DRENTI-573821 format. One record per residue (C-alpha): residue number from 0; x, y, z. Coordinates in steps of 0.25 Angstrom, whole numbers, plus 2048, in hexadecimal, padded with zeros to 3 digits. Example, Ala and Ser with C-alpha at 12.3 -4.5 7.8 and 13.67 -1.06 7.14 Angstrom:
% residues 2
+-----+-----+-----+-----+
| seq |  c1 |  c2 |  c3 |
+-----+-----+-----+-----+
|   0 | 831 | 7EE | 81F |
|   1 | 837 | 7FC | 81D |
+-----+-----+-----+-----+
***
This chain:
% residues 326
+-----+-----+-----+-----+
| seq |  c1 |  c2 |  c3 |
+-----+-----+-----+-----+
|   0 | 800 | 800 | 800 |
|   1 | 805 | 80E | 7FC |
|   2 | 803 | 814 | 80A |
|   3 | 80A | 809 | 812 |
|   4 | 813 | 80F | 81D |
|   5 | 80F | 81D | 81A |
|   6 | 809 | 826 | 824 |
|   7 | 7FF | 831 | 81F |
|   8 | 7F6 | 83C | 826 |
|   9 | 7E8 | 83F | 822 |
|  10 | 7E2 | 84C | 828 |
|  11 | 7D3 | 84D | 82A |
|  12 | 7D2 | 83E | 829 |
|  13 | 7C4 | 83C | 82C |
|  14 | 7BF | 845 | 820 |
|  15 | 7B9 | 840 | 814 |
|  16 | 7C5 | 83F | 80B |
|  17 | 7CF | 83D | 816 |
|  18 | 7C7 | 830 | 81B |
|  19 | 7C9 | 82A | 80D |
|  20 | 7D7 | 82F | 80D |
|  21 | 7DA | 827 | 81A |
|  22 | 7D3 | 81B | 815 |
|  23 | 7DB | 81B | 807 |
|  24 | 7E8 | 81E | 80E |
|  25 | 7E6 | 812 | 818 |
|  26 | 7E2 | 809 | 80C |
|  27 | 7F0 | 80D | 806 |
|  28 | 7F7 | 809 | 812 |
|  29 | 7FA | 817 | 818 |
|  30 | 7FB | 81A | 827 |
|  31 | 7F2 | 826 | 829 |
|  32 | 7F2 | 831 | 833 |
|  33 | 7E4 | 836 | 833 |
|  34 | 7E0 | 843 | 83A |
|  35 | 7D2 | 847 | 83F |
|  36 | 7CD | 852 | 847 |
|  37 | 7C8 | 849 | 852 |
|  38 | 7CC | 83B | 856 |
|  39 | 7C0 | 83B | 85F |
|  40 | 7B6 | 83C | 854 |
|  41 | 7B2 | 82E | 84F |
|  42 | 7AC | 834 | 842 |
|  43 | 7BA | 839 | 83E |
|  44 | 7C2 | 82C | 841 |
|  45 | 7BA | 81F | 841 |
|  46 | 7B9 | 81E | 832 |
|  47 | 7C8 | 820 | 831 |
|  48 | 7CB | 816 | 83C |
|  49 | 7C2 | 80C | 834 |
|  50 | 7CA | 80D | 827 |
|  51 | 7D2 | 801 | 823 |
|  52 | 7E1 | 802 | 828 |
|  53 | 7DD | 80D | 832 |
|  54 | 7E0 | 804 | 83E |
|  55 | 7EE | 802 | 839 |
|  56 | 7F2 | 80F | 832 |
|  57 | 7E9 | 81A | 836 |
|  58 | 7EC | 824 | 841 |
|  59 | 7E2 | 82F | 845 |
|  60 | 7E7 | 83D | 84A |
|  61 | 7DF | 849 | 84F |
|  62 | 7E2 | 856 | 848 |
|  63 | 7DC | 864 | 847 |
|  64 | 7DE | 86C | 83A |
|  65 | 7E0 | 879 | 841 |
|  66 | 7EA | 874 | 84B |
|  67 | 7F8 | 875 | 846 |
|  68 | 800 | 869 | 84A |
|  69 | 7F4 | 861 | 84B |
|  70 | 7F8 | 858 | 83F |
|  71 | 806 | 856 | 844 |
|  72 | 805 | 848 | 84A |
|  73 | 7FC | 843 | 83E |
|  74 | 805 | 847 | 833 |
|  75 | 812 | 843 | 83A |
|  76 | 819 | 837 | 833 |
|  77 | 810 | 838 | 827 |
|  78 | 814 | 838 | 818 |
|  79 | 808 | 83F | 813 |
|  80 | 7FD | 848 | 819 |
|  81 | 7EF | 848 | 812 |
|  82 | 7E9 | 855 | 817 |
|  83 | 7DA | 854 | 815 |
|  84 | 7D5 | 85B | 821 |
|  85 | 7CD | 867 | 81E |
|  86 | 7BF | 86C | 821 |
|  87 | 7B5 | 86A | 815 |
|  88 | 7A8 | 873 | 815 |
|  89 | 7A2 | 87C | 80B |
|  90 | 799 | 884 | 813 |
|  91 | 7A0 | 88A | 820 |
|  92 | 79C | 896 | 829 |
|  93 | 7AB | 898 | 82E |
|  94 | 7B4 | 895 | 823 |
|  95 | 7C1 | 899 | 82A |
|  96 | 7BF | 891 | 836 |
|  97 | 7B8 | 885 | 830 |
|  98 | 7BF | 884 | 822 |
|  99 | 7CB | 88D | 81F |
| 100 | 7D3 | 88C | 82C |
| 101 | 7D2 | 87D | 82E |
| 102 | 7D5 | 87B | 81F |
| 103 | 7E1 | 884 | 81F |
| 104 | 7E7 | 882 | 82D |
| 105 | 7E4 | 873 | 82C |
| 106 | 7EC | 872 | 81F |
| 107 | 7F8 | 87A | 825 |
| 108 | 7F8 | 872 | 832 |
| 109 | 7F8 | 865 | 82B |
| 110 | 803 | 86A | 822 |
| 111 | 80B | 870 | 82D |
| 112 | 80B | 862 | 834 |
| 113 | 80F | 85B | 827 |
| 114 | 81B | 864 | 825 |
| 115 | 821 | 85F | 832 |
| 116 | 821 | 850 | 82D |
| 117 | 82D | 84C | 826 |
| 118 | 827 | 83F | 821 |
| 119 | 81C | 846 | 81A |
| 120 | 81C | 844 | 80A |
| 121 | 810 | 84C | 806 |
| 122 | 803 | 853 | 80A |
| 123 | 7F6 | 851 | 803 |
| 124 | 7EC | 85C | 805 |
| 125 | 7DD | 85A | 802 |
| 126 | 7D9 | 867 | 7FC |
| 127 | 7CD | 868 | 7F3 |
| 128 | 7C8 | 86C | 7E5 |
| 129 | 7C3 | 878 | 7EC |
| 130 | 7D1 | 87E | 7EB |
| 131 | 7D2 | 87B | 7DC |
| 132 | 7C6 | 881 | 7D4 |
| 133 | 7BD | 88A | 7DC |
| 134 | 7BC | 899 | 7DA |
| 135 | 7C3 | 898 | 7CD |
| 136 | 7BE | 898 | 7BF |
| 137 | 7BB | 88A | 7BB |
| 138 | 7BF | 885 | 7AD |
| 139 | 7B6 | 884 | 7A1 |
| 140 | 7AE | 878 | 79E |
| 141 | 7B7 | 86C | 79C |
| 142 | 7C2 | 873 | 7A4 |
| 143 | 7CB | 86C | 7AF |
| 144 | 7CE | 871 | 7BD |
| 145 | 7DB | 86B | 7C2 |
| 146 | 7E6 | 86D | 7CD |
| 147 | 7EB | 87A | 7C8 |
| 148 | 7DE | 881 | 7CB |
| 149 | 7DC | 888 | 7D9 |
| 150 | 7D0 | 88E | 7DF |
| 151 | 7CF | 89D | 7E2 |
| 152 | 7CF | 89F | 7F1 |
| 153 | 7CA | 8AD | 7F0 |
| 154 | 7BE | 8A9 | 7E8 |
| 155 | 7BB | 89E | 7F1 |
| 156 | 7BC | 8A7 | 7FD |
| 157 | 7B3 | 8B1 | 7F6 |
| 158 | 7A8 | 8A7 | 7F4 |
| 159 | 7AA | 8A1 | 802 |
| 160 | 7AE | 893 | 7FD |
| 161 | 7B5 | 891 | 80A |
| 162 | 7B8 | 882 | 808 |
| 163 | 7C0 | 885 | 7FB |
| 164 | 7C7 | 890 | 802 |
| 165 | 7CB | 887 | 80D |
| 166 | 7D1 | 87D | 803 |
| 167 | 7D8 | 887 | 7FB |
| 168 | 7DE | 88D | 807 |
| 169 | 7E3 | 880 | 80D |
| 170 | 7E8 | 87B | 800 |
| 171 | 7F0 | 888 | 7FD |
| 172 | 7F6 | 888 | 80B |
| 173 | 7FA | 879 | 80A |
| 174 | 801 | 87B | 7FD |
| 175 | 808 | 887 | 802 |
| 176 | 80C | 881 | 80F |
| 177 | 811 | 874 | 808 |
| 178 | 81A | 87C | 7FF |
| 179 | 820 | 884 | 80A |
| 180 | 822 | 877 | 813 |
| 181 | 827 | 86D | 809 |
| 182 | 81A | 864 | 80A |
| 183 | 816 | 85C | 7FE |
| 184 | 807 | 85F | 7FC |
| 185 | 7FD | 859 | 7F3 |
| 186 | 7EF | 85F | 7F2 |
| 187 | 7E2 | 857 | 7EF |
| 188 | 7D7 | 860 | 7E9 |
| 189 | 7CA | 857 | 7E9 |
| 190 | 7BD | 85A | 7E4 |
| 191 | 7B0 | 858 | 7EC |
| 192 | 7B2 | 84B | 7F3 |
| 193 | 7A7 | 840 | 7F2 |
| 194 | 7A8 | 831 | 7F5 |
| 195 | 7A6 | 828 | 801 |
| 196 | 7A8 | 82C | 80F |
| 197 | 7B0 | 825 | 819 |
| 198 | 7AE | 82E | 825 |
| 199 | 7A0 | 82D | 82D |
| 200 | 79D | 83C | 82C |
| 201 | 797 | 843 | 81F |
| 202 | 7A2 | 84C | 81A |
| 203 | 79F | 85A | 813 |
| 204 | 7A1 | 856 | 805 |
| 205 | 799 | 849 | 806 |
| 206 | 78E | 851 | 80D |
| 207 | 78E | 85B | 801 |
| 208 | 78E | 850 | 7F7 |
| 209 | 783 | 849 | 7FE |
| 210 | 77B | 855 | 7FE |
| 211 | 77D | 857 | 7EF |
| 212 | 779 | 848 | 7EC |
| 213 | 76D | 849 | 7F5 |
| 214 | 767 | 857 | 7F1 |
| 215 | 76E | 85A | 7E4 |
| 216 | 774 | 866 | 7EA |
| 217 | 782 | 868 | 7E3 |
| 218 | 78F | 868 | 7EB |
| 219 | 796 | 873 | 7E1 |
| 220 | 790 | 87E | 7D9 |
| 221 | 78D | 87C | 7CA |
| 222 | 789 | 86D | 7CD |
| 223 | 798 | 869 | 7CB |
| 224 | 79E | 85F | 7D5 |
| 225 | 7AD | 85D | 7D6 |
| 226 | 7AE | 84F | 7DC |
| 227 | 7B8 | 845 | 7E0 |
| 228 | 7B7 | 838 | 7E8 |
| 229 | 7BC | 838 | 7F6 |
| 230 | 7C4 | 82B | 7F4 |
| 231 | 7CB | 831 | 7E7 |
| 232 | 7CE | 83E | 7F0 |
| 233 | 7D5 | 835 | 7FB |
| 234 | 7DC | 82D | 7F0 |
| 235 | 7E1 | 83A | 7EA |
| 236 | 7E7 | 83E | 7F7 |
| 237 | 7EF | 831 | 7F9 |
| 238 | 7F4 | 831 | 7EA |
| 239 | 7F9 | 840 | 7ED |
| 240 | 802 | 83A | 7F8 |
| 241 | 806 | 82D | 7F1 |
| 242 | 80A | 833 | 7E4 |
| 243 | 817 | 83A | 7E5 |
| 244 | 814 | 843 | 7D9 |
| 245 | 807 | 848 | 7DF |
| 246 | 808 | 858 | 7E0 |
| 247 | 800 | 864 | 7E1 |
| 248 | 7F0 | 863 | 7E1 |
| 249 | 7E7 | 858 | 7DB |
| 250 | 7D9 | 85B | 7D7 |
| 251 | 7D1 | 84E | 7DB |
| 252 | 7C4 | 84F | 7D4 |
| 253 | 7BD | 843 | 7CE |
| 254 | 7B1 | 84A | 7C8 |
| 255 | 7AB | 857 | 7C4 |
| 256 | 79D | 855 | 7C2 |
| 257 | 78F | 85C | 7C2 |
| 258 | 785 | 859 | 7CC |
| 259 | 77C | 853 | 7C1 |
| 260 | 787 | 849 | 7BE |
| 261 | 787 | 844 | 7CC |
| 262 | 778 | 843 | 7CC |
| 263 | 778 | 83B | 7C0 |
| 264 | 782 | 831 | 7C6 |
| 265 | 77A | 831 | 7D3 |
| 266 | 76E | 82E | 7CB |
| 267 | 775 | 822 | 7C5 |
| 268 | 77A | 81D | 7D2 |
| 269 | 76D | 820 | 7DA |
| 270 | 761 | 820 | 7CF |
| 271 | 756 | 820 | 7D9 |
| 272 | 75B | 82D | 7E0 |
| 273 | 756 | 836 | 7D5 |
| 274 | 763 | 83D | 7D2 |
| 275 | 75F | 83F | 7C4 |
| 276 | 755 | 849 | 7C8 |
| 277 | 760 | 852 | 7CD |
| 278 | 767 | 855 | 7C0 |
| 279 | 763 | 859 | 7B2 |
| 280 | 76A | 850 | 7A8 |
| 281 | 76A | 85B | 79D |
| 282 | 774 | 862 | 7A6 |
| 283 | 77D | 857 | 7A8 |
| 284 | 784 | 859 | 79A |
| 285 | 78A | 866 | 79E |
| 286 | 799 | 865 | 79E |
| 287 | 7A0 | 867 | 7AB |
| 288 | 7A7 | 875 | 7AC |
| 289 | 7B5 | 86F | 7B1 |
| 290 | 7BC | 863 | 7B6 |
| 291 | 7C6 | 860 | 7C0 |
| 292 | 7D3 | 859 | 7BB |
| 293 | 7D6 | 84B | 7C0 |
| 294 | 7E3 | 84A | 7BA |
| 295 | 7EC | 84E | 7C5 |
| 296 | 7E5 | 845 | 7CF |
| 297 | 7E5 | 839 | 7C5 |
| 298 | 7F4 | 83B | 7C4 |
| 299 | 7F5 | 836 | 7D2 |
| 300 | 7EE | 829 | 7CE |
| 301 | 7E0 | 82E | 7D4 |
| 302 | 7D4 | 827 | 7CD |
| 303 | 7C7 | 82E | 7CF |
| 304 | 7BA | 827 | 7D4 |
| 305 | 7AF | 827 | 7CA |
| 306 | 7A4 | 832 | 7CE |
| 307 | 799 | 827 | 7CE |
| 308 | 7A1 | 81F | 7D8 |
| 309 | 7A4 | 82B | 7E1 |
| 310 | 795 | 82F | 7E1 |
| 311 | 790 | 821 | 7E5 |
| 312 | 79A | 81F | 7EF |
| 313 | 797 | 82D | 7F6 |
| 314 | 788 | 82A | 7F6 |
| 315 | 78A | 81C | 7FB |
| 316 | 793 | 820 | 806 |
| 317 | 78A | 82B | 80B |
| 318 | 77F | 821 | 80B |
| 319 | 787 | 817 | 813 |
| 320 | 78A | 822 | 81D |
| 321 | 77C | 826 | 81E |
| 322 | 77E | 834 | 819 |
| 323 | 774 | 833 | 80E |
| 324 | 769 | 82A | 80A |
| 325 | 768 | 825 | 7FB |
+-----+-----+-----+-----+
***
């Protein structure tokens, strides 16, 4: 197994992407140091402790994003840090306290701890497509967005897209700190993440997607959804560490689809639910205004899960965990 004998750290390990990352790392033979906000919360740790290989190769650490030095013990002796911990919310009454400070301070605190560790080979940062293509003029129909695109922070601030601002700020700070301190940083920029849940609680993105499925309410404006499977996202993180040539940013987006296309797929999967009533087939022929390049992510060896599989696995997982009835 590729990870045998290697120790890595995953921050925010109880989260949606991070739980899958821990699972896949253990499956590859890695020893994992996983940080959570509280070791006393069974909802944060029980699903991690139940993973195959956890008994032998998983250690849990309590860490606070805003406390400098909090990650020292978890990162000590590691060859890689996967920094996934950052708040996810699109509507917030106090963006500085709840989003901006934890995202920025947390990233810098993790990197400061990482910079002390001589064994460390690389840091893989979970960023977002939010740092790539918002507040900028998107390409004409048939155009392609790729890793050379950067969201406009000023525009995002003006229209109060605070989640985007938090990710832009954190990614910028991480790149700057890593250059100044000699850290090898690779950044993963996933789209809107769907797929099965490992954790017992309903995460923000799955809740949003469930609302869209149940009510037809769209997740993003213009009926366009920039989607990626959670398992592909976790795998991209691992490949970003394992491939020595990995560098810079990686857009990780499986599909850019209109809501109507999703409803058509759901109609085929669950024909008795009446999804066909939610879209006008005449509108489904309209070309998508842009796409997001898969080329750099695929150069790592990443293979994307078909959208139909992701959608079905998302719904079946939500059903299994009693979050939705279908």
